[in-house]
C-alpha positions as a Markdown table, in Angstrom:
| # | Residue | x | y | z |
|---|---|---|---|---|
| 1 | Met | 130.6 | 132.9 | 56.4 |
| 2 | Pro | 131.8 | 136.5 | 56.1 |
| 3 | Arg | 129.8 | 138.9 | 58.2 |
| 4 | Gly | 129.0 | 141.1 | 55.1 |
| 5 | Thr | 127.2 | 138.2 | 53.4 |
| 6 | Leu | 124.9 | 137.5 | 56.3 |
| 7 | Ser | 121.3 | 138.2 | 55.6 |
| 8 | Ala | 117.9 | 136.8 | 56.5 |
| 9 | Glu | 117.9 | 134.8 | 53.3 |
| 10 | Ala | 121.4 | 133.4 | 54.0 |
| 11 | Ile | 120.3 | 132.5 | 57.5 |
| 12 | Val | 117.3 | 130.6 | 56.1 |
| 13 | Asp | 119.7 | 128.8 | 53.7 |
| 14 | Leu | 121.8 | 127.7 | 56.7 |
| 15 | Ala | 118.7 | 126.8 | 58.7 |
| 16 | Leu | 117.4 | 124.6 | 55.8 |
| 17 | Arg | 120.7 | 122.8 | 55.7 |
| 18 | Ile | 120.5 | 122.1 | 59.4 |
| 19 | Val | 116.9 | 120.9 | 59.0 |
| 20 | Asp | 117.8 | 118.7 | 56.0 |
| 21 | Lys | 120.6 | 117.0 | 58.0 |
| 22 | Gly | 119.0 | 116.8 | 61.5 |
| 23 | Gly | 115.3 | 117.4 | 61.2 |
| 24 | Pro | 113.2 | 120.2 | 62.6 |
| 25 | Ser | 114.4 | 119.7 | 66.2 |
| 26 | Ala | 118.0 | 120.4 | 65.2 |
| 27 | Leu | 117.1 | 123.9 | 64.2 |
| 28 | Thr | 118.3 | 126.3 | 66.9 |
| 29 | Leu | 119.8 | 129.7 | 66.8 |
| 30 | Ala | 123.0 | 128.3 | 68.2 |
| 31 | Ala | 123.2 | 125.7 | 65.4 |
| 32 | Val | 122.6 | 128.4 | 62.8 |
| 33 | Ala | 125.2 | 130.7 | 64.4 |
| 34 | Gly | 127.7 | 127.9 | 64.6 |
| 35 | Ser | 127.1 | 127.0 | 61.0 |
| 36 | Ala | 127.7 | 130.7 | 60.0 |
| 37 | Gly | 130.8 | 131.0 | 62.2 |
| 38 | Ile | 129.3 | 133.7 | 64.3 |
| 39 | Val | 127.9 | 134.1 | 67.8 |
| 40 | Ser | 124.1 | 133.8 | 68.3 |
| 41 | Pro | 123.4 | 137.5 | 69.1 |
| 42 | Ser | 124.7 | 138.4 | 65.6 |
| 43 | Leu | 121.6 | 136.7 | 64.2 |
| 44 | Tyr | 119.3 | 139.1 | 65.8 |
| 45 | Lys | 120.2 | 141.8 | 63.3 |
| 46 | His | 118.4 | 139.6 | 60.7 |
| 47 | Val | 115.8 | 137.5 | 62.6 |
| 48 | Arg | 114.0 | 138.4 | 65.9 |
| 49 | Asn | 114.0 | 135.0 | 67.4 |
| 50 | Leu | 113.8 | 131.3 | 66.7 |
| 51 | Ala | 110.0 | 131.5 | 66.1 |
| 52 | Glu | 110.6 | 134.0 | 63.3 |
| 53 | Leu | 113.3 | 131.9 | 61.8 |
| 54 | Arg | 111.0 | 128.9 | 61.8 |
| 55 | Ala | 108.4 | 131.0 | 60.1 |
| 56 | Leu | 110.8 | 132.2 | 57.4 |
| 57 | Val | 112.0 | 128.6 | 56.9 |
| 58 | Ser | 108.3 | 127.6 | 56.5 |
| 59 | Ala | 107.7 | 130.3 | 54.0 |
| 60 | Arg | 110.6 | 129.1 | 51.9 |
| 61 | Ile | 109.3 | 125.5 | 52.0 |
| 62 | Val | 105.8 | 126.6 | 50.9 |
| 63 | Asn | 107.4 | 128.5 | 48.1 |
| 64 | Glu | 109.4 | 125.4 | 47.1 |
| 65 | Ile | 106.2 | 123.3 | 47.1 |
| 66 | Ala | 104.3 | 126.0 | 45.1 |
| 67 | Asp | 107.2 | 126.2 | 42.5 |
| 68 | Gln | 107.1 | 122.4 | 42.1 |
| 69 | Ala | 103.3 | 122.2 | 42.0 |
| 70 | Gly | 103.1 | 125.1 | 39.6 |
| 71 | Glu | 105.6 | 123.6 | 37.2 |
| 72 | Ala | 103.8 | 120.2 | 37.4 |
| 73 | Val | 100.3 | 121.6 | 36.5 |
| 74 | Leu | 101.4 | 124.1 | 33.9 |
| 75 | Gly | 99.6 | 123.4 | 30.7 |
| 76 | Arg | 97.4 | 120.7 | 32.2 |
| 77 | Ser | 93.8 | 120.8 | 33.3 |
| 78 | Ala | 91.2 | 118.6 | 35.0 |
| 79 | Asp | 92.3 | 115.0 | 35.7 |
| 80 | Glu | 95.8 | 115.5 | 34.3 |
| 81 | Ala | 96.4 | 118.6 | 36.5 |
| 82 | Val | 95.2 | 116.9 | 39.6 |
| 83 | Arg | 97.4 | 113.9 | 38.9 |
| 84 | Ala | 100.4 | 116.1 | 38.3 |
| 85 | Leu | 99.7 | 118.2 | 41.5 |
| 86 | Met | 99.3 | 115.1 | 43.7 |
| 87 | Ser | 102.4 | 113.5 | 42.2 |
| 88 | Ala | 104.5 | 116.7 | 42.7 |
| 89 | Trp | 103.3 | 117.1 | 46.3 |
| 90 | Arg | 104.3 | 113.5 | 47.2 |
| 91 | Gln | 107.6 | 113.8 | 45.4 |
| 92 | Tyr | 108.5 | 116.9 | 47.4 |
| 93 | Val | 107.7 | 115.3 | 50.7 |
| 94 | Arg | 109.6 | 112.1 | 49.8 |
| 95 | Arg | 112.6 | 114.1 | 48.5 |
| 96 | Cys | 112.6 | 116.6 | 51.5 |
| 97 | Pro | 111.0 | 114.8 | 54.4 |
| 98 | Asn | 112.8 | 116.9 | 57.1 |
| 99 | Arg | 111.9 | 120.2 | 55.4 |
| 100 | Tyr | 108.3 | 119.1 | 55.1 |
| 101 | Ala | 108.2 | 118.2 | 58.8 |
| 102 | Ala | 109.5 | 121.7 | 59.6 |
| 103 | Leu | 106.6 | 123.2 | 57.7 |
| 104 | Ile | 104.3 | 125.2 | 59.9 |
| 105 | Gln | 100.9 | 123.8 | 58.8 |
| 106 | Ser | 98.7 | 126.6 | 60.2 |
| 107 | Pro | 98.5 | 130.0 | 58.4 |
| 108 | Glu | 100.8 | 132.7 | 59.7 |
| 109 | Pro | 101.9 | 136.1 | 58.4 |
| 110 | His | 105.3 | 135.0 | 57.0 |
| 111 | Thr | 103.8 | 132.2 | 54.9 |
| 112 | Ala | 100.7 | 134.2 | 53.7 |
| 113 | Glu | 102.1 | 135.1 | 50.3 |
| 114 | Ala | 103.6 | 131.7 | 49.6 |
| 115 | Gly | 100.4 | 130.0 | 50.9 |
| 116 | Gln | 98.3 | 132.2 | 48.6 |
| 117 | Arg | 100.4 | 131.1 | 45.6 |
| 118 | Leu | 99.9 | 127.5 | 46.5 |
| 119 | Val | 96.1 | 128.0 | 46.9 |
| 120 | Thr | 96.0 | 129.8 | 43.5 |
| 121 | Ile | 97.8 | 126.9 | 41.8 |
| 122 | Met | 95.5 | 124.3 | 43.4 |
| 123 | Thr | 92.3 | 126.2 | 42.7 |
| 124 | Ala | 93.4 | 126.8 | 39.1 |
| 125 | Ala | 93.8 | 123.0 | 38.7 |
| 126 | Leu | 90.1 | 122.7 | 39.9 |
| 127 | Arg | 88.6 | 125.2 | 37.4 |
| 128 | Ala | 88.1 | 122.5 | 34.8 |
| 129 | Tyr | 85.7 | 120.8 | 37.2 |
| 130 | Gly | 83.6 | 124.0 | 37.4 |
| 131 | Met | 84.8 | 124.7 | 40.9 |
| 132 | Arg | 85.2 | 128.3 | 41.9 |
| 133 | Asp | 85.1 | 130.4 | 45.1 |
| 134 | Ser | 84.2 | 128.4 | 48.2 |
| 135 | Ala | 83.6 | 125.2 | 46.2 |
| 136 | Ala | 87.3 | 125.4 | 45.0 |
| 137 | Ile | 88.5 | 126.1 | 48.6 |
| 138 | His | 86.6 | 123.0 | 49.9 |
| 139 | Ala | 88.1 | 120.9 | 47.2 |
| 140 | Ala | 91.6 | 122.3 | 47.7 |
| 141 | Arg | 91.4 | 121.5 | 51.4 |
| 142 | Ser | 90.3 | 118.0 | 50.6 |
| 143 | Leu | 93.2 | 117.5 | 48.1 |
| 144 | Arg | 95.7 | 119.0 | 50.6 |
| 145 | Ala | 94.5 | 116.7 | 53.4 |
| 146 | Ala | 94.8 | 113.6 | 51.1 |
| 147 | Met | 98.2 | 114.5 | 49.8 |
| 148 | His | 99.6 | 115.6 | 53.1 |
| 149 | Gly | 98.2 | 112.6 | 55.0 |
| 150 | Phe | 99.5 | 110.0 | 52.6 |
| 151 | Ala | 102.9 | 111.6 | 52.2 |
| 152 | Val | 103.5 | 112.1 | 55.9 |
| 153 | Leu | 102.4 | 108.5 | 56.7 |
| 154 | Glu | 104.6 | 107.3 | 53.9 |
| 155 | Val | 107.8 | 109.1 | 55.0 |
| 156 | Glu | 107.3 | 108.1 | 58.6 |
| 157 | Gly | 107.1 | 104.5 | 57.6 |
| 158 | Ala | 103.5 | 104.0 | 58.8 |
| 159 | Phe | 102.5 | 101.8 | 55.9 |
| 160 | Gly | 103.8 | 98.4 | 57.1 |
| 161 | Leu | 101.9 | 96.1 | 54.8 |
| 162 | Pro | 103.7 | 94.8 | 51.7 |
| 163 | Glu | 101.3 | 96.3 | 49.1 |
| 164 | Asp | 103.0 | 98.7 | 46.7 |
| 165 | Leu | 102.7 | 102.3 | 47.9 |
| 166 | Asp | 102.6 | 103.7 | 44.3 |
| 167 | Glu | 99.5 | 101.6 | 43.7 |
| 168 | Ser | 98.0 | 102.9 | 46.9 |
| 169 | Tyr | 98.7 | 106.5 | 45.9 |
| 170 | Glu | 97.3 | 105.9 | 42.4 |
| 171 | Leu | 94.1 | 104.7 | 44.0 |
| 172 | Leu | 94.0 | 107.8 | 46.3 |
| 173 | Thr | 94.5 | 110.0 | 43.2 |
| 174 | Asp | 91.7 | 108.1 | 41.4 |
| 175 | Ile | 89.4 | 108.5 | 44.4 |
| 176 | Met | 90.1 | 112.2 | 44.5 |
| 177 | Ile | 89.4 | 112.7 | 40.8 |
| 178 | Thr | 86.2 | 110.6 | 41.0 |
| 179 | Gly | 85.0 | 112.8 | 43.8 |
| 180 | Leu | 85.9 | 116.0 | 41.9 |
| 181 | Arg | 84.0 | 114.7 | 38.9 |
| 182 | Ala | 81.0 | 113.8 | 41.0 |
| 183 | Arg | 80.9 | 117.3 | 42.4 |
| 184 | Gln | 81.1 | 118.7 | 38.9 |
| 185 | Asp | 78.2 | 116.5 | 37.7 |
| 186 | Ala | 76.1 | 117.5 | 40.7 |
| 187 | Thr | 76.2 | 121.2 | 39.9 |
């Protein structure tokens, strides 16, 4: 990579390729520098350290999930939006398991904007159930936990029984929708 084209964004691109190929543990400054054809200290002009690079990678991943989720729920509401959201999340994790594993799950400054985009998409999908403010946050947290938990268990091969995983995910989706409707009816 020519030195003039090196930027934080280009470094994140290289880092994602490394993560895609070798998983989160393969991401080192030396690996990125080697991929760029430079020495590690040259990276410090663009990223402070490995922790910042991991945070920038995580922000890109959250934005990718938000883009996919936003596209999936666009023009949909209520049950249809929740189904589309849950399907998009699972598809992302299945398509990019190493990236998803590299995602920093706790809030941090680099992912704040992307995280807010994702929360906005999720809470918009919940408006048809009458959920706003803290009720929408509680529901979004529940959806995230369900989607994240199932998808991670799936890509890690934790479901060893022969029953169809698509049927299991459909059941999980139905359970979430039923719960959202019950909350709506209770208010």
